[in-house]
PLY file of the C-alpha trace (Angstrom):
ply
format ascii 1.0
element vertex 163
property float x
property float y
property float z
element edge 162
property int vertex1
property int vertex2
end_header
-1.75 8.44 -7.83
1.67 10.02 -8.22
4.66 9.88 -5.93
8.26 9.10 -5.24
9.04 5.42 -4.81
10.51 3.78 -1.74
11.86 0.34 -2.61
11.98 -2.77 -0.44
12.78 -6.41 -1.13
10.97 -9.69 -0.69
9.11 -10.91 2.40
8.58 -7.56 4.12
6.59 -8.70 7.13
3.96 -6.96 9.20
6.39 -6.59 12.14
8.69 -4.57 9.89
5.78 -2.47 8.61
4.47 -1.73 12.12
6.46 -3.24 14.98
4.49 -5.27 17.52
5.62 -2.97 20.35
3.21 -0.32 18.99
0.14 -2.53 18.74
-1.24 -1.37 22.06
-2.84 1.62 20.31
-5.54 2.04 17.71
-4.63 5.70 17.18
-3.86 5.84 13.46
-1.68 8.93 13.84
0.47 7.10 16.39
0.64 4.01 14.17
1.64 6.10 11.14
4.52 7.67 13.07
6.12 4.20 13.26
5.36 3.06 9.71
8.15 0.86 8.24
10.25 1.54 11.35
11.90 -1.85 11.70
12.92 -2.16 8.05
13.72 1.52 7.45
14.07 3.60 10.65
14.28 6.86 8.66
11.19 6.18 6.51
8.83 8.57 8.32
11.44 11.35 8.14
12.16 11.05 4.42
8.91 9.83 2.83
5.99 12.16 2.30
2.28 11.97 1.72
1.45 10.66 -1.75
4.62 8.60 -2.10
4.57 4.97 -3.24
6.02 1.83 -1.67
7.45 -0.67 -4.17
8.42 -4.13 -2.98
9.22 -7.64 -4.12
7.47 -10.91 -3.41
5.15 -11.65 -0.46
4.76 -8.10 0.90
2.89 -8.06 4.22
3.66 -11.61 5.26
3.61 -12.60 8.91
0.80 -11.96 11.33
-2.66 -11.04 10.14
-2.80 -7.71 11.94
-4.76 -4.93 10.27
-2.39 -2.41 11.83
0.13 -2.87 9.00
-1.96 -1.54 6.10
-3.58 0.99 8.44
-0.17 2.48 9.33
0.76 2.74 5.64
-2.54 4.39 4.69
-2.53 6.69 7.73
0.99 7.85 6.87
-0.35 8.96 3.49
1.30 6.48 1.14
-0.84 6.58 -2.02
-0.38 2.90 -2.89
1.84 -0.16 -2.62
3.15 -1.94 -5.70
4.67 -5.40 -5.24
5.43 -8.57 -7.11
2.94 -10.27 -4.78
1.20 -9.75 -1.44
0.54 -12.07 1.44
-3.11 -13.09 1.18
-4.32 -11.69 4.49
-2.44 -8.41 3.98
-4.02 -8.11 0.53
-7.51 -8.53 1.96
-6.87 -6.19 4.91
-5.50 -3.51 2.57
-8.57 -3.66 0.32
-10.88 -3.64 3.34
-9.34 -0.42 4.67
-9.10 1.20 1.23
-5.33 1.07 0.73
-4.66 0.67 -3.01
-2.28 -2.21 -3.71
-1.16 -3.41 -7.10
0.54 -6.65 -8.10
2.99 -6.27 -10.97
6.13 -8.34 -11.26
7.45 -6.08 -14.03
6.86 -2.84 -12.11
8.38 -4.34 -8.98
11.53 -5.19 -10.92
11.63 -2.05 -13.08
11.08 0.70 -10.52
14.06 1.90 -8.50
14.05 3.82 -5.24
13.50 7.49 -5.90
11.75 7.03 -9.24
8.60 9.08 -9.78
5.68 6.74 -10.28
2.15 7.28 -11.55
-0.65 4.73 -11.18
-3.96 4.82 -13.05
-6.41 2.39 -11.48
-8.90 2.80 -14.35
-6.46 1.80 -17.10
-4.54 -0.70 -14.91
-1.28 1.05 -15.80
1.77 1.98 -13.75
4.10 4.51 -15.35
7.63 5.08 -14.19
7.87 8.79 -15.01
11.64 8.73 -14.42
12.33 6.11 -17.11
9.15 6.53 -19.19
8.44 2.80 -18.90
4.90 1.55 -18.51
3.73 -1.58 -16.71
0.35 -3.21 -16.27
-1.28 -4.81 -13.28
-4.20 -7.20 -13.00
-7.34 -5.07 -12.87
-9.54 -5.27 -9.82
-13.06 -6.61 -9.99
-15.55 -3.71 -10.10
-16.65 -4.20 -6.47
-13.07 -4.30 -5.18
-12.28 -1.12 -7.11
-15.40 0.51 -5.65
-14.32 -0.51 -2.12
-10.88 1.07 -2.62
-12.35 4.23 -4.14
-14.86 4.52 -1.26
-12.00 4.47 1.25
-12.59 0.95 2.51
-15.23 -1.70 3.05
-17.08 0.10 5.86
-17.38 3.31 3.83
-18.51 1.31 0.80
-21.21 -0.44 2.85
-22.38 2.83 4.41
-22.63 4.49 0.99
-24.37 1.59 -0.74
-26.42 -0.27 1.86
-27.27 2.04 4.74
-30.07 4.54 4.51
-29.63 7.90 6.19
0 1
1 2
2 3
3 4
4 5
5 6
6 7
7 8
8 9
9 10
10 11
11 12
12 13
13 14
14 15
15 16
16 17
17 18
18 19
19 20
20 21
21 22
22 23
23 24
24 25
25 26
26 27
27 28
28 29
29 30
30 31
31 32
32 33
33 34
34 35
35 36
36 37
37 38
38 39
39 40
40 41
41 42
42 43
43 44
44 45
45 46
46 47
47 48
48 49
49 50
50 51
51 52
52 53
53 54
54 55
55 56
56 57
57 58
58 59
59 60
60 61
61 62
62 63
63 64
64 65
65 66
66 67
67 68
68 69
69 70
70 71
71 72
72 73
73 74
74 75
75 76
76 77
77 78
78 79
79 80
80 81
81 82
82 83
83 84
84 85
85 86
86 87
87 88
88 89
89 90
90 91
91 92
92 93
93 94
94 95
95 96
96 97
97 98
98 99
99 100
100 101
101 102
102 103
103 104
104 105
105 106
106 107
107 108
108 109
109 110
110 111
111 112
112 113
113 114
114 115
115 116
116 117
117 118
118 119
119 120
120 121
121 122
122 123
123 124
124 125
125 126
126 127
127 128
128 129
129 130
130 131
131 132
132 133
133 134
134 135
135 136
136 137
137 138
138 139
139 140
140 141
141 142
142 143
143 144
144 145
145 146
146 147
147 148
148 149
149 150
150 151
151 152
152 153
153 154
154 155
155 156
156 157
157 158
158 159
159 160
160 161
161 162
């Protein structure tokens, strides 16, 4: 995963990621068009597919809506790096196949606009702008397989459903 970083602070909540006024749709394209709208109204105009969101502590706090990680993934963000994630957001992100990585050092060391590379196999985050490398806690094999399959449903279909 490689992309330009978009940096946010602590306690970015699910209403800021996808405002509640857009929760009357399950259309992922519609959701993605409002991604990060209440914290960064210009986000969808300036970010591009493959970019990376970097944030502080407790990213995805607030309500337990799945719409928040879905809007990020549907927009095309390759991953989210944060100091920590709200527990329900963390689980929802894994379940839909959105790669998320906890790294206090990367969260502090990456600035907006830095080019970032993430290698899930080596558990390394590289800031290509500063040539600094950070680690993150590796995922358990099954969680990694769920992310790589594109989410829990795709993982189950591939591993437990006969054709």
